[in-house]
Structures are given as C-alpha cells and as structure tokens.
TORGU-912003 format. One line per field, with one value per atom (N, C-alpha, C): residue in three letters; chain; x, y, z. Coordinates in steps of 0.1 Angstrom, whole numbers. Layout:
N
type: ALA ...
mol: A ...
px: X ...
py: Y ...
pz: Z ...
//
This chain:
152
type: MET MET MET SER SER SER ILE ILE ILE ALA ALA ALA GLY GLY GLY PHE PHE PHE ASP ASP ASP ALA ALA ALA LEU LEU LEU LYS LYS LYS GLU GLU GLU PHE PHE PHE PHE PHE PHE GLU GLU GLU THR THR THR SER SER SER GLU GLU GLU ALA ALA ALA ALA ALA ALA ARG ARG ARG LYS LYS LYS ALA ALA ALA THR THR THR LYS LYS LYS PRO PRO PRO LEU LEU LEU ASN ASN ASN GLU GLU GLU ASN ASN ASN ALA ALA ALA GLU GLU GLU VAL VAL VAL SER SER SER VAL VAL VAL GLN GLN GLN LEU LEU LEU ASP ASP ASP GLY GLY GLY GLY GLY GLY ALA ALA ALA ALA ALA ALA ARG ARG ARG PHE PHE PHE VAL VAL VAL MET MET MET GLN GLN GLN GLY GLY GLY GLY GLY GLY LYS LYS LYS ALA ALA ALA HIS HIS HIS VAL VAL VAL PHE PHE PHE PRO PRO PRO ASP ASP ASP GLN GLN GLN ALA ALA ALA HIS HIS HIS ARG ARG ARG PRO PRO PRO ASP ASP ASP PHE PHE PHE THR THR THR LEU LEU LEU VAL VAL VAL LEU LEU LEU PRO PRO PRO GLU GLU GLU GLY GLY GLY ALA ALA ALA VAL VAL VAL LYS LYS LYS ARG ARG ARG ILE ILE ILE THR THR THR SER SER SER LEU LEU LEU LYS LYS LYS SER SER SER ASN ASN ASN ASP ASP ASP VAL VAL VAL GLY GLY GLY GLU GLU GLU PHE PHE PHE GLY GLY GLY VAL VAL VAL GLU GLU GLU PHE PHE PHE PHE PHE PHE LYS LYS LYS LEU LEU LEU VAL VAL VAL LEU LEU LEU GLU GLU GLU LYS LYS LYS ASP ASP ASP PRO PRO PRO SER SER SER LEU LEU LEU LYS LYS LYS VAL VAL VAL ARG ARG ARG VAL VAL VAL LYS LYS LYS ILE ILE ILE ASP ASP ASP ALA ALA ALA SER SER SER THR THR THR GLY GLY GLY GLN GLN GLN LEU LEU LEU LEU LEU LEU SER SER SER HIS HIS HIS GLY GLY GLY TYR TYR TYR LEU LEU LEU GLY GLY GLY VAL VAL VAL LEU LEU LEU ALA ALA ALA GLN GLN GLN GLY GLY GLY GLY GLY GLY MET MET MET LYS LYS LYS VAL VAL VAL THR THR THR TRP TRP TRP TRP TRP TRP LEU LEU LEU LEU LEU LEU LYS LYS LYS ASN ASN ASN GLY GLY GLY VAL VAL VAL LYS LYS LYS ASN ASN ASN PRO PRO PRO LYS LYS LYS ALA ALA ALA ALA ALA ALA ILE ILE ILE ASP ASP ASP ARG ARG ARG LEU LEU LEU ARG ARG ARG GLY GLY GLY ALA ALA ALA LYS LYS LYS
mol: A A A A A A A A A A A A A A A A A A A A A A A A A A A A A A A A A A A A A A A A A A A A A A A A A A A A A A A A A A A A A A A A A A A A A A A A A A A A A A A A A A A A A A A A A A A A A A A A A A A A A A A A A A A A A A A A A A A A A A A A A A A A A A A A A A A A A A A A A A A A A A A A A A A A A A A A A A A A A A A A A A A A A A A A A A A A A A A A A A A A A A A A A A A A A A A A A A A A A A A A A A A A A A A A A A A A A A A A A A A A A A A A A A A A A A A A A A A A A A A A A A A A A A A A A A A A A A A A A A A A A A A A A A A A A A A A A A A A A A A A A A A A A A A A A A A A A A A A A A A A A A A A A A A A A A A A A A A A A A A A A A A A A A A A A A A A A A A A A A A A A A A A A A A A A A A A A A A A A A A A A A A A A A A A A A A A A A A A A A A A A A A A A A A A A A A A A A A A A A A A A A A A A A A A A A A A A A A A A A A A A A A A A A A A A A A A A A A A A A A A A A A A A A A A A A A A A A A A
px: -183 -174 -179 -171 -175 -179 -192 -197 -192 -191 -186 -172 -163 -149 -148 -155 -154 -160 -171 -177 -168 -162 -153 -141 -135 -124 -128 -139 -144 -146 -153 -156 -143 -133 -120 -113 -112 -104 -112 -125 -132 -136 -134 -139 -128 -119 -109 -99 -97 -87 -73 -69 -56 -55 -65 -64 -63 -70 -69 -55 -49 -35 -25 -27 -18 -18 -30 -32 -30 -28 -27 -16 -4 7 5 -5 -8 -13 -9 -14 -26 -32 -44 -42 -30 -27 -25 -25 -23 -35 -32 -43 -37 -45 -41 -52 -48 -57 -58 -71 -73 -81 -75 -81 -87 -100 -106 -112 -116 -122 -134 -134 -146 -147 -137 -138 -128 -128 -118 -124 -115 -118 -106 -108 -97 -97 -85 -83 -78 -84 -79 -80 -73 -74 -82 -92 -100 -103 -100 -103 -95 -84 -76 -81 -90 -96 -95 -93 -93 -107 -108 -120 -118 -127 -126 -138 -136 -147 -147 -159 -160 -157 -146 -143 -128 -124 -109 -102 -89 -81 -77 -75 -72 -57 -49 -35 -29 -29 -25 -10 -7 7 12 3 5 -8 -7 -19 -17 -28 -29 -39 -35 -44 -47 -59 -63 -74 -70 -80 -89 -101 -111 -105 -97 -91 -81 -74 -65 -73 -84 -93 -98 -103 -109 -98 -86 -76 -72 -71 -67 -79 -91 -102 -107 -103 -108 -99 -87 -78 -86 -85 -93 -83 -73 -63 -63 -59 -57 -42 -34 -19 -16 -11 -8 3 12 23 18 7 2 -4 -11 -16 -5 5 16 23 26 32 23 10 0 0 0 0 13 25 37 37 31 30 22 11 3 10 19 27 36 41 50 42 29 21 22 22 23 9 -1 -14 -21 -24 -30 -43 -50 -63 -60 -48 -44 -33 -26 -14 -18 -13 -14 -3 -7 3 3 16 18 25 20 27 28 40 43 42 33 31 38 42 48 63 69 84 86 98 101 99 103 101 86 78 63 58 62 58 61 74 78 70 68 61 46 41 27 25 36 36 37 40 40 51 62 73 67 59 52 43 36 28 36 47 56 61 64 69 58 45 34 34 40 40 51 60 69 79 83 94 89 76 70 73 70 71 86 94 108 115 113 120 115 103 98 104 105 111 126 133 147 149 141 142 140 132 130 138 149 159 157 148 146 152 163 171 167 160 156 144 138 126 128 140 143 143 149 150 136 127 113 107 109 103 109 122 129 124 122 117 103 95 81 81 91 92 97 103 108 123 129 144 151 163 171 178
py: -128 -134 -133 -131 -131 -145 -147 -160 -165 -156 -159 -164 -158 -162 -175 -177 -190 -201 -199 -209 -213 -203 -205 -214 -210 -217 -232 -233 -246 -255 -250 -257 -261 -252 -254 -266 -265 -276 -289 -289 -301 -307 -300 -306 -305 -296 -294 -305 -310 -320 -315 -303 -297 -297 -293 -293 -307 -316 -330 -335 -333 -337 -330 -317 -309 -313 -317 -320 -335 -343 -357 -361 -354 -358 -354 -346 -341 -352 -353 -363 -357 -365 -362 -351 -348 -338 -324 -323 -310 -301 -289 -279 -265 -258 -244 -235 -224 -213 -204 -201 -193 -180 -169 -156 -150 -150 -145 -131 -123 -110 -113 -108 -109 -121 -130 -141 -152 -161 -172 -185 -193 -206 -215 -228 -237 -248 -251 -262 -274 -286 -298 -310 -320 -333 -342 -348 -358 -370 -382 -393 -392 -386 -384 -374 -366 -355 -341 -331 -317 -312 -305 -299 -285 -276 -262 -260 -255 -253 -238 -232 -218 -215 -220 -217 -216 -213 -212 -225 -224 -236 -239 -252 -256 -255 -262 -262 -260 -248 -246 -248 -254 -254 -241 -234 -220 -213 -200 -191 -184 -185 -177 -166 -154 -143 -142 -145 -145 -134 -123 -113 -118 -113 -117 -118 -108 -108 -120 -124 -136 -149 -150 -162 -163 -152 -152 -156 -151 -154 -169 -174 -188 -197 -195 -203 -202 -192 -190 -196 -201 -208 -221 -223 -234 -246 -248 -258 -270 -281 -292 -294 -284 -284 -278 -286 -282 -271 -272 -262 -248 -247 -234 -228 -236 -231 -227 -235 -232 -219 -217 -204 -192 -194 -183 -180 -190 -188 -180 -184 -177 -163 -161 -147 -138 -144 -136 -133 -142 -139 -127 -126 -115 -102 -103 -92 -80 -68 -55 -50 -53 -48 -55 -47 -54 -61 -58 -65 -78 -81 -94 -102 -94 -100 -111 -123 -134 -132 -133 -132 -146 -151 -164 -162 -168 -169 -183 -188 -202 -203 -212 -214 -227 -236 -249 -249 -258 -260 -266 -264 -270 -285 -292 -306 -310 -302 -305 -303 -292 -290 -301 -306 -318 -330 -333 -345 -345 -333 -332 -332 -333 -335 -323 -312 -300 -300 -307 -308 -316 -326 -333 -324 -315 -305 -297 -292 -284 -292 -305 -314 -316 -316 -318 -307 -295 -284 -286 -296 -300 -289 -290 -281 -267 -265 -251 -244 -249 -243 -242 -252 -252 -241 -241 -230 -216 -215 -201 -197 -207 -203 -200 -208 -206 -192 -189 -175 -164 -167 -157 -158 -165 -165 -176 -185 -196 -208 -213 -223 -237 -239 -252 -250 -262 -261 -253 -256 -249 -234 -230 -216 -210 -218 -213 -211 -220 -219 -207 -206 -195 -181 -181 -168 -165 -175 -173 -169 -174 -170 -155 -150 -137 -136 -148 -148 -144 -140 -136 -149
pz: 203 194 180 171 157 153 152 148 135 125 112 112 119 120 127 138 146 137 130 122 110 104 93 97 109 114 118 124 128 116 106 94 87 86 80 87 100 107 107 107 108 94 83 70 59 60 50 49 36 34 38 35 38 54 61 75 81 75 80 78 67 64 74 76 84 98 104 118 121 111 113 123 123 132 146 149 163 172 184 193 201 209 216 227 231 241 235 221 215 217 221 224 221 214 210 214 221 224 212 208 196 201 199 203 190 188 176 180 170 173 181 193 202 211 210 219 217 227 227 222 216 211 214 212 214 204 199 190 197 195 202 192 195 188 196 190 197 188 191 183 170 170 157 148 152 144 151 143 148 151 162 166 171 169 174 183 195 205 209 212 216 230 236 250 251 264 267 266 262 262 277 280 293 296 287 288 274 268 254 253 241 237 232 225 221 219 218 217 203 195 183 184 180 179 164 160 146 144 138 134 123 122 112 98 94 81 79 89 88 87 95 94 79 74 60 50 52 42 42 54 55 51 55 52 38 31 18 7 11 2 -3 -16 -21 -26 -18 -22 -11 -15 -6 -3 -7 -5 8 17 31 30 21 19 16 8 5 17 26 38 48 48 57 54 41 36 39 36 39 54 63 77 81 76 80 74 63 57 67 72 81 94 98 110 108 96 93 88 86 81 90 83 91 94 86 88 100 110 122 120 109 106 100 97 91 99 107 114 124 123 132 143 155 166 172 176 182 195 205 218 222 223 226 241 246 260 265 257 261 258 265 262 248 243 230 230 241 242 241 248 247 233 226 213 204 205 197 201 214 217 213 212 208 192 185 171 162 167 158 148 150 140 128 131 120 112 119 111 102 107 98 87 89 78 68 72 62 52 55 46 35 37 27 22 10 5 3 1 -1 12 23 36 39 37 40 32 19 11 16 19 23 36 45 58 56 48 45 39 30 23 33 44 54 66 65 76 87 85 95 90 96 91 95 107 111 121 125 133 147 153 165 163 152 149 147 141 139 153 162 175 182 182 188 183 169 163 168 169 174 188 196 210 212 201 201 204 204 206 193 194 183 177
//
C-alpha cells in the first residue's frame, strides 16, 4: 500500500476541521471501503469520530477507489470549508485522467445510506455543493445516488 496516501488520508480524516464537520452527521454504523494505490483501507465512525484503518471494510456502505493523485488533491486543500472539499470530491468523480479519477461503487441500499447519515454529509457542503451538483445535472440527493450507481 502507498503509505504516504494512507497516512495523508488518515491524518485528514482524523485531524482536519473540514473532515470533522463533514463526518459529524454519520452514525456509528457508517463504513466505507477505500481502495488506495497498492492496498485496502476502511473508514469508520467510532465514538463520534472518523477513523481510517489499513484493512478491508466489513460491511461497507460504498467503496471509493482513490488514486494517489486524488488523495493528494483532497488532502492538500487548506480550507475548513466543507463545501470546497465536497465540490473537489465531485470534480474528481467526473475527472477523465485515471491518475485522478475517483470511482464510487455504492454497496448499500438507499435507505441504509440515508439511515447512516450520508444525506447529512451532503448537507454539510451547503450551497457550494448544491449549486455545483445542480450545474452538473444532479437535481436532488436521490438523483446523486442514482448517478453514482450508474443509473440514468
């Protein structure tokens, strides 16, 4: 596993003010599989705080494939504005360059995603994320989920 990418992601989620704000709505059952260059990691909430561990997710809500370039782009932003991170994340999802493109595979039902608090995470991005999504053809949270699932 790329130790630098894992360490940067772990430090970001465990110390960044923007990450703390963004993940606050997630409940203790939220889990994300993170596929980094060279290895697997998992994101979980424990004790109301985000943690990243260097192992496989047990029951992921979704899987993120994060190339090293995407990790660097996200973790190098020097803002506490959740909206800036949200827009950057969605830009990386639409990115054409494979060294930057984030791939998302939703593993859970829409109901489970909602019950685990992901709608609240989207809301933390505020108007910046809302306007960016609208500009890019995503009209509501269900449309965002459907688009990530690959539905039309």
